[in-house]
C-alpha positions in Angstrom: -41.9 -33.2 14.2 -42.1 -31.7 17.7 -43.5 -34.7 19.6 -45.8 -37.6 19.2 -49.2 -37.7 20.9 -51.5 -40.7 21.4 -53.5 -40.2 18.3 -50.9 -38.7 16.0 -48.2 -36.2 15.6 -47.7 -32.5 16.4 -45.8 -30.9 13.6 -44.0 -27.6 13.4 -43.3 -25.5 10.4 -39.7 -25.4 9.1 -37.5 -25.4 6.1 -37.8 -28.5 3.8 -35.0 -31.0 4.5 -34.0 -34.3 2.9 -34.0 -36.5 6.0 -34.3 -40.2 6.7 -35.9 -41.4 9.9 -35.1 -44.3 12.1 -37.4 -45.9 14.6 -35.8 -47.8 17.5 -37.0 -49.7 20.5 -34.9 -49.5 23.6 -36.3 -49.8 27.2 -34.9 -47.3 29.6 -32.5 -45.7 27.2 -29.6 -43.8 28.8 -27.2 -41.1 27.8 -24.8 -43.6 26.2 -27.6 -45.0 24.0 -28.4 -41.5 22.6 -24.8 -40.6 22.2 -24.1 -43.7 20.0 -26.8 -42.4 17.6 -25.5 -38.8 17.8 -21.9 -39.9 17.1 -23.2 -41.7 14.0 -24.9 -38.7 12.6 -28.4 -39.3 13.9 -30.4 -36.7 15.8 -32.9 -37.6 18.5 -36.3 -36.3 17.3 -38.6 -37.6 20.1 -39.5 -40.6 22.2 -42.8 -42.2 22.9 -42.8 -43.4 26.5 -39.5 -45.0 27.7 -39.2 -47.4 24.9 -39.8 -46.1 21.4 -37.3 -43.5 20.0 -37.3 -41.7 16.6 -34.1 -40.3 15.1 -33.4 -38.3 11.9 -30.3 -37.9 9.8 -29.5 -36.4 6.4 -30.3 -38.7 3.5 -27.6 -41.3 2.9 -26.4 -41.5 6.5 -25.3 -45.0 7.4 -27.9 -46.8 9.6 -26.9 -47.6 13.2 -27.7 -51.3 12.6 -25.4 -52.3 9.8 -24.1 -55.7 10.8 -26.2 -58.8 10.7 -26.0 -59.6 14.5 -27.3 -56.2 15.7 -29.9 -56.1 13.0 -31.2 -59.6 14.0 -31.3 -58.5 17.7 -33.2 -55.3 16.7 -35.9 -57.3 14.9 -36.1 -59.9 17.6 -36.7 -57.1 20.2 -39.4 -55.5 18.0 -41.0 -58.8 17.3 -41.1 -59.6 21.0 -42.8 -56.2 21.8 -45.4 -56.7 19.1 -46.0 -60.3 20.1 -46.9 -59.4 23.7 -49.8 -57.5 22.4 -50.7 -59.4 19.2 -51.1 -62.8 20.7 -53.6 -61.8 23.4 -55.4 -59.6 20.7 -55.6 -62.7 18.4 -57.0 -64.9 21.2 -59.6 -62.3 22.2 -60.6 -61.6 18.6 -61.0 -65.3 17.9 -63.0 -65.8 21.0 -65.3 -62.8 20.2 -65.7 -64.0 16.6 -66.5 -67.5 17.7 -69.2 -66.4 20.1 -70.6 -64.2 17.4 -70.7 -67.1 15.0 -72.6 -69.1 17.7 -75.2 -66.3 17.8 -77.5 -68.3 15.5 -77.9 -70.8 18.3 -80.9 -70.0 20.5 -78.9 -70.7 23.7 -76.6 -67.7 23.2 -78.3 -64.5 24.6 -78.7 -61.7 22.2 -77.0 -59.2 24.5 -73.8 -61.4 24.6 -73.9 -61.7 20.8 -74.2 -57.9 20.4 -71.5 -57.2 22.9 -69.1 -59.6 21.2 -69.9 -57.9 17.8 -69.1 -54.5 19.2 -66.0 -55.6 21.0 -64.6 -57.5 18.1 -64.0 -54.3 16.1 -61.5 -52.7 18.6 -59.8 -56.0 19.2 -59.5 -56.5 15.5 -57.9 -53.1 15.1 -55.4 -53.8 17.9 -54.7 -57.2 16.2 -54.1 -55.5 12.8 -51.7 -52.9 14.1 -49.7 -55.3 16.1 -50.1 -58.6 14.2 -49.0 -57.2 10.9 -45.7 -55.8 12.2 -45.2 -59.1 14.1 -45.5 -61.0 10.9 -43.3 -58.5 9.1 -40.6 -58.8 11.8 -40.8 -62.6 11.6 -40.4 -62.6 7.9 -37.5 -60.2 8.1 -35.8 -62.4 10.7 -36.2 -65.5 8.4 -34.6 -63.6 5.5 -31.7 -62.3 7.6 -31.0 -65.7 9.0 -31.0 -67.3 5.5 -28.8 -64.5 3.9 
């Protein structure tokens, strides 16, 4: 993978490799951050913005986050990032859906009903792609804290 673009990936042709990938979130990552991965056998593939970083390593390489405390912190950070988008998306989607449901009432103008119907699709997509990871991270944290 050469780099990530907004709507997908840009791939480059190469020899097949048996690699594992690791996605990590770290705001304003510095040289020390990347060197920790490198010393552990992970190669920096690319970054999306200043926060999302993708690493690769040969299959079987020990993950960076192996102890419970750092794993919990990792999932807490990821949950927080997704929650900042998922909660507003949930509220907006519910509002748009509620207005759409009231469209049977004669006092709701048709143009508002139609606009809410159109806007509910992109807000639902945002909710799906942030809400599902948020739920997954929450579930993972519960399991980690129990075990």
